[in-house]
C-alpha positions in Angstrom: -35.3 9.3 14.6 -33.2 6.3 15.4 -34.5 4.3 18.4 -32.0 3.5 21.1 -31.4 0.3 22.9 -33.5 -0.1 26.0 -30.4 0.4 28.2 -30.2 4.0 26.8 -33.4 5.1 28.6 -35.5 8.2 28.0 -34.4 9.5 31.4 -30.8 9.6 30.3 -31.7 12.2 27.7 -32.4 14.6 30.6 -29.7 13.2 32.9 -26.5 12.5 31.1 -24.8 11.2 34.2 -27.1 8.1 34.0 -25.0 7.2 30.9 -22.2 6.1 33.3 -24.1 2.9 33.7 -23.7 2.2 30.0 -20.1 3.1 29.3 -17.7 5.5 31.0 -16.4 6.8 27.7 -19.9 7.8 26.7 -20.4 9.5 30.0 -17.1 11.5 29.6 -18.2 12.6 26.2 -21.7 13.7 27.0 -20.8 15.3 30.3 -18.5 17.7 28.4 -21.5 19.1 26.5 -23.0 22.3 27.8 -26.6 21.3 27.3 -28.2 18.0 28.3 -30.5 18.0 25.3 -27.5 18.3 23.0 -25.9 15.5 24.9 -28.9 13.3 24.3 -28.8 14.1 20.6 -25.1 13.3 20.3 -25.8 10.1 22.2 -28.4 9.1 19.7 -25.9 9.5 16.8 -23.1 7.7 18.8 -25.4 4.8 19.6 -26.5 4.6 15.9 -22.8 4.3 14.8 -22.3 1.6 17.4 -25.3 -0.5 16.5 -25.4 0.0 12.7 -21.7 -0.1 11.8 -20.5 -2.1 14.8 -18.0 0.5 15.8 -16.6 0.3 19.3 -18.0 2.9 21.8 -14.6 4.5 22.1 -14.2 4.9 18.4 -17.8 6.2 17.9 -17.1 8.8 20.6 -13.9 9.9 19.0 -15.6 10.3 15.6 -18.3 12.4 17.2 -15.8 14.6 19.0 -14.7 15.9 15.6 -18.3 16.5 14.6 -19.7 18.8 17.2 -23.0 20.3 16.2 -24.2 17.1 14.5 -27.3 16.1 16.3 -29.1 13.8 13.8 -28.6 10.4 12.3 -29.9 11.7 8.9 -26.6 11.6 7.0 -25.4 8.2 8.2 -28.8 6.7 7.6 -28.9 8.2 4.1 -25.4 6.8 3.4 -26.5 3.3 4.6 -29.6 3.4 2.5 -27.6 4.6 -0.6 -25.0 1.8 -0.3 -27.7 -0.8 0.3 -29.5 0.2 -2.9 -26.2 -0.2 -4.8 -26.1 -3.8 -3.8 -23.8 -3.6 -0.8 -24.5 -6.2 1.9 -24.7 -5.3 5.5 -21.2 -6.7 6.1 -19.9 -4.6 3.1 -21.4 -1.4 4.5 -20.0 -2.1 8.0 -16.5 -2.8 6.7 -16.7 0.3 4.5 -17.5 2.6 7.4 -15.1 0.9 9.8 -12.2 1.6 7.4 -13.3 5.2 6.7 -15.9 6.5 9.2 -16.0 9.9 7.5 -17.9 8.3 4.6 -20.9 7.9 6.9 -21.2 11.7 7.0 -20.4 12.4 3.3 -22.7 14.3 0.9 -24.0 11.6 -1.3 -24.7 13.7 -4.5 -21.6 15.8 -4.3 -19.0 13.4 -2.9 -20.0 9.8 -2.9 -22.0 9.4 -6.1 -19.4 10.7 -8.6 -16.8 8.3 -7.2 -19.1 5.4 -7.1 -20.2 6.0 -10.7 -16.5 6.2 -11.6 -16.0 2.6 -10.3 -19.3 1.5 -11.9 -18.1 2.7 -15.3 -15.1 0.5 -14.9 -17.3 -2.5 -14.6 -17.7 -2.8 -10.8 -21.4 -3.2 -10.0 -23.6 -4.8 -7.3 -21.8 -7.3 -5.0 -18.5 -6.9 -6.9 -18.6 -3.2 -6.2 -19.5 -3.9 -2.5 -16.7 -6.3 -2.1 -14.1 -4.0 -3.6 -15.2 -0.8 -1.7 -15.5 -2.7 1.6 -11.8 -3.5 1.3 -10.7 -0.2 -0.1 -13.2 2.3 1.2 -10.6 5.0 1.8 -10.5 5.4 -2.0 -13.8 7.2 -1.6 -12.0 9.9 0.4 -9.5 10.6 -2.4 -9.8 13.2 -5.1 -11.6 11.9 -8.2 -9.9 14.3 -10.6 -6.4 14.4 -9.1 -5.8 10.8 -8.0 -8.3 8.2 -9.1 -8.8 9.2 -12.7 -5.1 9.9 -13.6 -4.1 6.5 -12.3 -6.8 4.6 -14.2 -5.8 6.5 -17.4 -2.3 5.2 -17.1 -3.6 1.6 -16.8 -5.9 2.1 -19.8 -3.0 3.2 -21.9 -1.3 -0.1 -21.2 -4.3 -2.1 -22.2 -5.6 -0.2 -25.3 -7.6 -3.2 -26.6 -9.2 -4.0 -23.2 -12.5 -2.4 -24.0 -14.3 -4.2 -21.1 -11.6 -3.3 -18.6 -11.1 -7.0 -17.8 -7.4 -6.8 -17.4 -7.7 -3.6 -15.4 -10.2 -5.1 -13.1 -8.1 -8.2 -12.5 -5.4 -5.8 -11.2 -7.8 -3.5 -9.3 -7.0 -4.6 -5.7 -3.2 -4.3 -5.9 -3.3 -1.2 -8.1 -6.0 0.9 -6.3 -4.7 -0.1 -2.8 -1.5 1.7 -3.5 -3.3 5.0 -4.3 -3.9 5.8 -0.7 -0.8 4.4 0.9 1.4 7.6 0.4 1.4 10.8 -1.5 4.8 9.6 -2.9 3.1 6.6 -4.6 0.4 8.8 -6.2 3.1 11.2 -7.5 5.0 8.3 -9.0 2.1 6.9 -10.9 1.3 10.3 -12.5 4.9 11.5 -13.0 5.5 10.0 -16.4 3.8 10.3 -19.7 1.7 7.5 -21.1 4.1 7.0 -24.0 7.1 6.6 -21.7 5.2 4.3 -19.4 4.1 2.1 -22.4 7.7 2.0 -23.6 8.8 0.6 -20.2 6.1 -2.0 -20.2 7.0 -3.1 -23.8 10.7 -3.4 -22.7 9.9 -5.5 -19.7 7.5 -7.7 -21.7 10.2 -8.3 -24.3 12.1 -10.3 -21.7 9.2 -12.8 -21.4 7.3 -11.1 -18.6 3.6 -10.8 -19.2 1.7 -7.5 -19.1 -0.1 -8.5 -15.9 3.1 -9.5 -14.3 4.6 -6.2 -15.4 1.7 -4.3 -13.8 2.2 -6.2 -10.5 5.9 -5.2 -10.6 5.0 -1.5 -10.9 2.3 -1.9 -8.2 4.6 -3.5 -5.6 7.5 -1.1 -6.4 6.0 2.3 -7.5 9.4 3.8 -7.8 10.1 1.5 -10.7 8.0 3.7 -12.9 10.6 6.5 -12.7 13.5 4.2 -13.5 14.9 5.0 -16.9 14.4 2.7 -19.8 18.2 2.3 -20.1 18.6 1.2 -16.5 15.7 -1.2 -16.8 17.2 -2.8 -19.9 20.7 -3.1 -18.3 19.2 -4.6 -15.2 17.0 -7.1 -17.0 19.8 -8.2 -19.2 22.1 -8.7 -16.3 19.7 -10.5 -13.9 18.1 -12.8 -16.5 21.1 -13.5 -18.8 24.2 -13.3 -16.7 23.0 -13.9 -13.1 20.4 -16.3 -14.4 17.7 -15.0 -12.0 14.3 -16.5 -12.9 11.5 -14.4 -14.4 9.2 -15.2 -11.4 11.9 -14.0 -8.9 12.2 -10.6 -10.7 8.4 -10.2 -10.8 8.3 -10.9 -7.1 11.2 -8.6 -6.2 11.2 -5.9 -8.9 13.2 -3.5 -6.7 16.3 -5.3 -7.9 16.0 -3.3 -11.1 16.2 0.0 -9.1 19.6 -0.7 -7.5 22.8 0.9 -8.8 24.5 -1.6 -11.0 28.1 -0.5 -10.5 27.7 0.6 -6.9 25.7 -2.3 -5.4 24.6 -5.1 -7.8 27.9 -6.1 -9.4 30.1 -5.9 -6.3 27.8 -8.2 -4.4 27.4 -10.5 -7.3 31.1 -10.9 -7.6 31.5 -11.6 -3.9 28.8 -14.3 -4.1 30.5 -15.9 -7.0 33.7 -16.3 -4.9 31.7 -17.5 -1.9 30.1 -20.2 -4.1 33.3 -21.2 -5.8 35.1 -21.6 -2.5 32.0 -23.3 -0.9 32.3 -21.1 2.1 28.6 -21.5 3.0 26.5 -24.7 3.1 23.5 -22.8 1.7 24.1 -20.4 -1.1 22.4 -17.0 -0.6 20.3 -15.6 -3.5 21.5 -12.4 -5.1 18.1 -10.7 -4.9 17.9 -11.4 -1.2 21.1 -9.6 -0.3 20.7 -6.5 -2.4 18.6 -4.7 0.3 21.3 -5.2 3.0 23.4 -2.2 4.0 27.0 -2.2 2.8 28.3 -2.7 6.4 26.0 -5.7 7.0 26.9 -7.2 3.7 30.7 -6.9 4.3 30.4 -8.3 7.8 28.4 -11.3 6.6 30.1 -12.2 3.3 33.6 -10.8 3.5 34.9 -10.2 7.0 33.6 -13.4 8.4 36.0 -15.4 6.2 39.5 -14.1 7.3 41.3 -16.8 5.3 39.7 -15.5 2.1 39.2 -11.8 2.9 41.8 -10.7 0.3 40.1 -12.4 -2.6 36.6 -11.4 -1.4 37.6 -7.8 -0.9 39.2 -7.7 -4.4 36.0 -9.1 -5.9 33.9 -6.5 -4.0 36.1 -3.7 -5.3 36.3 -5.1 -8.8 40.1 -5.3 -8.6 42.7 -7.9 -9.2 44.2 -9.1 -5.9 47.6 -7.5 -6.6 46.0 -4.1 -7.0 45.0 -3.9 -3.3 47.3 -1.9 -1.1 49.1 -4.0 1.5 48.2 -1.3 4.2 44.5 -1.7 3.3 44.7 -5.5 3.6 46.5 -5.3 6.9 43.9 -3.0 8.3 41.2 -5.4 7.2 43.0 -8.3 8.9 43.4 -6.4 12.2 39.8 -5.5 12.1 39.0 -9.2 12.5 41.2 -9.7 15.5 
């Protein structure tokens, strides 16, 4: 049995109210128990969580509130021992449990070991495994069959010659971290076939983008994986050839390839061209930076604020010649500025 700190005296096991001298939160927790002996047992586990994993008293109490009936430190002690034997440092274990406290109460053989072995088979062992899990321990709470394995299979299909998983491991932090952000992200990764995904990767790489850069694009913008091959091609051709956006900018802001070309990209591009040609702004805005703006904000900032040029800017936005705009519409726009 775990030995408590001296401040948690033997007498407190029979008199829960004495815990008030330690921490009011602990007292509130234990005083709600119907039996003092049970209170003392819960207190032993709470104190173990605080001392071993450096959890705050408040958080340790909250964790135990959802685990009524647990009166032994056996499971968290076993988990600590198991992770230590894998090569986790004390700091790795503490970080792992702080991020996902439920791991401390997991069944090692049935829950933890299969997932740990999954990561070991990818090449993560010893301190490397400890560093990775300590930053992404919530991965151990996900389904192995439904979430972890399908996502890795997609990656492996992209790197068919990567027998040692070296490329996959270089991307592990950014890829795996997206798995537990949202259910939408997981659905996206698994919603296309390997053949389709490979086709998209090959297309993107044909524009001079490396496979690793490509994977970072899909990681930072999961919805990109569901963007059609045709749309990706049109977007890449426009941004890199006509708009002369650099490869590095597209890699950093891949959501530009997801915007509607006719409804958003081209209208804003045309307006920026007029703004630049007229030198209406001292600092020219970058196309990728303004694609995420709402239409109202974009018009206010780049069209309506220049009343002397609003006719030409509005024509560019609509993709019309200036003489195609209706006089009534232009008059309405002018009055809106007054």
